[in-house]
N, C-alpha and C positions, 0 to 999 in steps of 0.2 A: 451385452453390447456386441456388435459385429466385430469380426476380426480386423486387424490392421490392414489398410490398403496396401497395394503393391509398391506405391511410391515410398522410398526410404524415409523413415521417421525415427525419432529417438526410442530406444527400448531399454528395458532393464538389463539385457545382456550386453548391449554395446551402446551405452549412452555417450561414451567419450571415445575419442579416437583422433582422427585427423583434425588438426586445428588450422586447417587452411583458412586463411582470412577472407572475409567478404565484406563489402561495404555495410556499415551499420545502417539500419533502417532509419528513415526520417531525415529531415533537413532542419535548418535553423535560420530564421530570419533575425539577424542581430538587432536591427532597428525596431522591429515589432516586439522582440523579447524585452528590450529595454523599456519601451513604452508600457507594455503589460506589467513589467516589474514595478515601474513607478506608480502605476494605477493601483496595483496590489499593496504597495507600501502606503499609499495614501489612505486606502481603506483600513489598513491595520491601525494607522494612527488615529483615524476618525473613530473607529470602533472602541479602542481603548481609552481615547481622550474624551469622547462625547457619549457613546452609547452605554458602555459598562457602568460608568458612574450613575446612570439613571436606574439601573437595576441592582447594583451592588454598592459597595463602599470601600474605597481604598484606605481611608483612615481607620475604619473598623478592622479591615483586613490586616493592617500593620499591627494593631493592638493584639489581634488574635494570634498572629505569627510570633509576637514576643512572648506569648504565654505558652507556646508550644514547648514541651519538654524534650530532653535529649533522647529519651526512649522513642518518642514519635519520630524524631529525625532519623534515628538509627533504622527504624522500620521502613521509612521512606527510601533510605539508601539501599536497603536489602530488596525492596520491591523494584527499584530502578535497575539494580543488577540483574535480577531475575528477568525483567522485561528485556533488557539488552541482550541477555543470553538467548531468550527465545526468539528474538529477532533474526538470528542467524540460521534458523532451521528451514525457512521457506524454500530457499534455493537448494539446500541439501536434499529436500524432499523431491523437488522438481528435476534435479540432476543427480541421479544415483551415482555414488562414487566421489561426489564433491565433498571436500573436507569441511569441518565446521568453520574454521577461520576463513577459508575461502568464501563460504556462504556469507559470513559476517562482513567480509570486505565488500562483496558485491552489493549487499543490501545497505550497509551503512554509508558507503561512498555515494551510492545513488541518492540516499536520503539527504546527505549533506549538499549535494549539487542541486537536487530538485527543490530543496527548501532554502538554500542559501544563495542561489544565483537567479537573477531575473529571467523568467522564462526557461528555468533549468530543467523542466520535465523532459524535453527532447534530448538535452545533453545527458541527463541521468540514464535514459534508455540506451544511448550510445555507449556510455561508460559500462553499463551492465553487459552489453554485448561484447565489448572489447575485453572486459575482465574474464568473462566466461570462456571466450575463445582462447585467451592466453593460458587458461588452466587446462587446455586440451579438449574442451567440449567442442563437438562438431557445430558448424553454423546452424544446421537444421535443429539440433538438440537445443542450442542456445536460444534460437527464435521461439521454439516450443515452450521452453522454461519461462522466458520473460512474459510470453503471452498468457501462459497458465497462471503464473503468480499474480499478474495484473488482473486477470479475469476473476480469480478467486477472491482477491482483495476487494473488488467491486461487489461481489456477492455478499461478502461479510458486511461491507458498509451498508448494503441495502437490507440485509437480513436481521442484524442485531437491533436496529431501531424498532423493528416489529416486536421482538422479544422484550425490548425496553418498555414499550407501551403496556404490555401484559404485566411486567414486573411493577410498573408504577401503579397500576390498578390493584395488584395483589398486595402492595405495600400501603394501600390506603391513600395513595396520591391522586392527583387529578388526571389520571391517564385517559379517562373517557374523552377528554377534549382532543386527544390525538388519535382516537380510535379510527376515525374516517381516513385520516392520512395513513395510518398503519394498514388499513384494509387495501388502500390503493397501492401502497408499497408491496404488500403481500401478493397482490394480483400481478404487478410488474415483475416481481422476483420469480413467481411461479411460471409466468409466460416465458421469461428468459431461460429458466431451467429446462422447460419443456422443449424450447427451440434448440438449446444446446444438446440435449439428449438425442433429439431427432437427427440433428446434424451429424453427431458423432456416430450414431447407430449404423448408417449406411450412406454410401455416396449417392445412390438414387434419391434418397430423402433429402440430402443436402442440396442436390440440383433442383428438386421440386420446391424447396423452401426459397432458394434463390429465384426461381421463376415467379413464385408468389410475391416476393419482395419487389421484383421488377414491375409486376402488375400494379403494386401499390404506389410506387414512386413515379410511374409513367405520367399520370396526370400532372404531378408537380414538375416533371421535367419539361412539360410544354411551356412552362412559365419561367423556370430557372434553367438557363443554358448549361450550366455546369452539370446538371443532373440528366440532361437530355440523352447522353450517350452512355450512361452508367449501366453496366451489366453486373448484377450481383452474383450471378451463377459461378463464374470462375473464381471470384474472390472468396465465396463461401466454401467452394471445394478445396481451394488452396488452404484456407483456414483449418478445415477438417483434417487435411493431410498432415499439416504441420503439428497439430495439437493432439491428434488421436490418441497416441500411445500414452502420453503424459496423463491425459484425463482418464483413460480407461484403467490404467495401473495405479495412479497416484491420487485420485480425487479425494479419497478418505483422508490420507495423510496431509494433502494440501489444506483441506478443511480444518483439520486438527491444528496445523501449524498457524494458519491465519487466525483462527479462533484464539489460539494461545496468545498471540500478540495483542488482540483486543482485550482479553480478560486480564492479562498482566498490566496493561495500561490502566484499566479500571481500578485495579488494586492500588496503584500509585495514588490515584485520586481519592479513593476511600480512606486509605491510611492517612493522607494529608487532611481530609475533612474531619476524621475522628480525632486527629491530633490537635487541630485548632479548636474543636468543640470541647475536647476533654473526654478521655476514655471513661472517666467516672460519671459522666452525664449520659442521659438517654440518647441524645443526639439524633442525627438523621438515620432512619432505617436503611439497611443495606439495599433493600429492593428499590426504595425511592432513589437512592444515590445511583444505583445501577441503571434505573430507568432514565434519569437525567443524563447520565453519561452516554448511554446508547442512543437515545433520541437526538442528542446534540451532534452526533457524528454525521447526521444528514448534512451538516454544514460543509463537510468534506466534498459534497457533490456540487457546491457553489464554487466554480473555478475563478474566484477573484483574488484570493490570497493563498500563498503556498502553505500546504498542510492544514488548511482551514484555520489558520491563525486569526483570531478575532471573531470570526463567524461562529465557530464551535464554542469558543469561550462565552460569547454573549448568550447563545442558546442555553448552555449548561448552567450558567449563573441564574438566568431567568427561570428555568425549570426548577432548580433547587430552591430559590427564594420563593417561588410560587407555591412550593409544597412544604413550607414551614422552616426551611433552613435560614438561619440568621444571615443578613446581608454580608457582614464582615466574614463570617465563616465560609460562605459560598465563594466569595471573591478570593479570599486567601487560599482556599483549597485549589481553586482553578489556577491561580498564578503559580502555586507550588507544582501542581501537575504539569502545567505547560513548561515551566522552566526545567524541571527535573527529567521530563521525557523528551525535551527538544534540544537543550543545550548540550548535554553529554553526547547525544547522537551526532550533532554537527561536528563536535571535536573528534570523536572516534572515527567518523566518516572521513575527515580531512587526513587524519593519521593513516587510515587504511588506504586512502587513495595515494598518499605519498609513498608508502611502503610498496604498494602494488606497482606504481609507476617505475620505481627503481628496478624491481625484479623483471617486470614485463619488458622494459627496454632491452635488457640483455636477452630475453627469450626471443623477441621479434628480430633482434639483430642476429641471433644464432640461426633463425630460419632463413634470413636473407643470404647468409653465407653458406648454407647447406643446400645450395642449388645443385642441379645435376652435375656430376663430376666431383662433388665434395664428398665428405665422409658419410653424410646422411642424405636421405631422399628429401626432396623439396616438400614442404607442407607437413612433415612429420611432427606430431605433438611433442611439446617439450614441457609437459605439465609439471615435472619435478623441478625444472629450472624456474618456472613461474611461481611455484608455491613458496609461501613465506617460510623462512627458516624457523 
């Protein structure tokens, strides 16, 4: 790939430094957020009340859960702990020098807000921005890290379902039914990857892609006023400038970190599934279970409920039961997976947010008193003060 552009951007040598504050990106319409939150809640209730009982069985799930031994429960706890541990690595990778607990705080707090507050996605991004800058990360490096982590998360969400279809076919399941969708997803993912590589490769290519994009949306702009004056060139060039170094230097580690989150989440489901089925029974093949888990993550792309609650669950139970898993076992495993991968994160996220808020208050207060004429220069990082004890 081409060298970094002359505009300052995060690097391995100096990813952290001045923590000069800047407005967090994005805004929040409270009324719209509440309405969307209520709509999402209504869909969650509808899916768990009406949809899942048609493809699974709550009564059989309860019976299956009662038969689960303490050995399986212990394995689930271990799987959850490993998953929660892996969850903290993504921002450590994107912001070299960031400590593990700091990375955990950023990700877990954002998860709790995004999934526990109506329309919390925008608030979660703002919290990530505030937390990273309070740790001494520059605004440019903060924006790059948040963008890279979000982008790689999308790539993983699009990529693993394709692998899931292949796993389902290899495991003797009905993966052929999803082959067309998988091929479409592969084409979309490949196109997105090619565009990203071209944008990162050089600024002239980024400008050319922006020009092509303008040509594509121009006919639409004649009918949609909001798109009439859109110019993609400066937006794409700015995107390239902000994310260049993180992608060039950290793409492999980002892929590994995001894949780790996906795989450890799957093991929670698989341990729960084998626990309710009985380890002494043949049970659901691991490839079929992985295929069901991976394909169901497409539900995350349906922005109706936070974290795909309900949509992912319905897809997963349907695929499992459609490939021979008993209704009760599929439903029980899904409910255990959902509860054990969701509830602890909400709790940890709230605790992380409270701990950070107490420390960050002192950090930002120190910055305001360290104006010119004080003992420190204005805007100097105070990452040690913001770090948890």
